[in-house]
LUMLOFI-780918 format. One record per residue (C-alpha): residue number from 1; x negated, y negated, z negated. Coordinates in steps of 0.1 Angstrom, whole numbers. Last residue first. Layout:
BEGIN
<NUM <X Y Z>>
...
This chain:
BEGIN
<98 <-933 -696 203>>
<97 <-930 -724 229>>
<96 <-903 -748 222>>
<95 <-874 -755 246>>
<94 <-866 -792 245>>
<93 <-832 -802 230>>
<92 <-847 -821 200>>
<91 <-818 -832 178>>
<90 <-827 -867 165>>
<89 <-815 -881 132>>
<88 <-822 -918 131>>
<87 <-839 -938 104>>
<86 <-867 -946 128>>
<85 <-901 -933 137>>
<84 <-896 -923 173>>
<83 <-913 -892 184>>
<82 <-881 -874 196>>
<81 <-872 -906 216>>
<80 <-905 -906 235>>
<79 <-904 -868 240>>
<78 <-870 -870 258>>
<77 <-852 -837 253>>
<76 <-823 -855 237>>
<75 <-794 -852 212>>
<74 <-790 -883 191>>
<73 <-774 -877 157>>
<72 <-746 -900 148>>
<71 <-746 -931 127>>
<70 <-723 -949 152>>
<69 <-746 -979 156>>
<68 <-777 -958 153>>
<67 <-766 -934 180>>
<66 <-756 -964 202>>
<65 <-790 -981 197>>
<64 <-809 -950 204>>
<63 <-790 -942 236>>
<62 <-793 -979 247>>
<61 <-831 -978 240>>
<60 <-833 -947 263>>
<59 <-818 -968 291>>
<58 <-844 -996 284>>
<57 <-871 -970 288>>
<56 <-894 -962 259>>
<55 <-925 -977 242>>
<54 <-910 -990 210>>
<53 <-905 -1022 192>>
<52 <-891 -1045 219>>
<51 <-871 -1016 234>>
<50 <-853 -1010 200>>
<49 <-845 -1047 197>>
<48 <-833 -1048 233>>
<47 <-810 -1018 226>>
<46 <-795 -1036 196>>
<45 <-791 -1067 216>>
<44 <-772 -1049 244>>
<43 <-752 -1029 219>>
<42 <-741 -1061 200>>
<41 <-732 -1079 233>>
<40 <-710 -1050 245>>
<39 <-715 -1019 265>>
<38 <-684 -996 268>>
<37 <-688 -962 252>>
<36 <-681 -931 273>>
<35 <-665 -903 253>>
<34 <-679 -869 257>>
<33 <-669 -837 276>>
<32 <-646 -851 303>>
<31 <-669 -881 309>>
<30 <-698 -858 314>>
<29 <-679 -839 341>>
<28 <-668 -871 357>>
<27 <-704 -884 358>>
<26 <-715 -851 375>>
<25 <-688 -854 401>>
<24 <-699 -890 410>>
<23 <-735 -878 413>>
<22 <-724 -848 435>>
<21 <-707 -873 458>>
<20 <-736 -897 457>>
<19 <-763 -872 468>>
<18 <-779 -841 454>>
<17 <-812 -850 439>>
<16 <-814 -887 442>>
<15 <-777 -890 434>>
<14 <-781 -868 403>>
<13 <-807 -891 389>>
<12 <-787 -922 398>>
<11 <-755 -910 383>>
<10 <-769 -896 350>>
<9 <-787 -930 345>>
<8 <-754 -948 351>>
<7 <-739 -926 324>>
<6 <-767 -938 302>>
<5 <-758 -974 307>>
<4 <-721 -965 303>>
<3 <-730 -954 268>>
<2 <-726 -918 256>>
<1 <-706 -902 228>>
């Protein structure tokens, strides 16, 4: 599950690297592997509450709010999300040094 806010983030990052056609293709690949969740008032306010309490990006706050809403683990390599002290299961995707 991913929010459309975070899919927008996928688009702009890929567009900067490889152009808009590649970005559109990347969004489609993600959409075929996970469901994209529409953004509604409750999700916006949930993300705003997360953002108000933690030093992370607004897009990251949407990922946190969606995971909390659905009570699903959040898979990320983002150190700010991994370090959050919330009742949220975070799967750290960063490679760890041995």
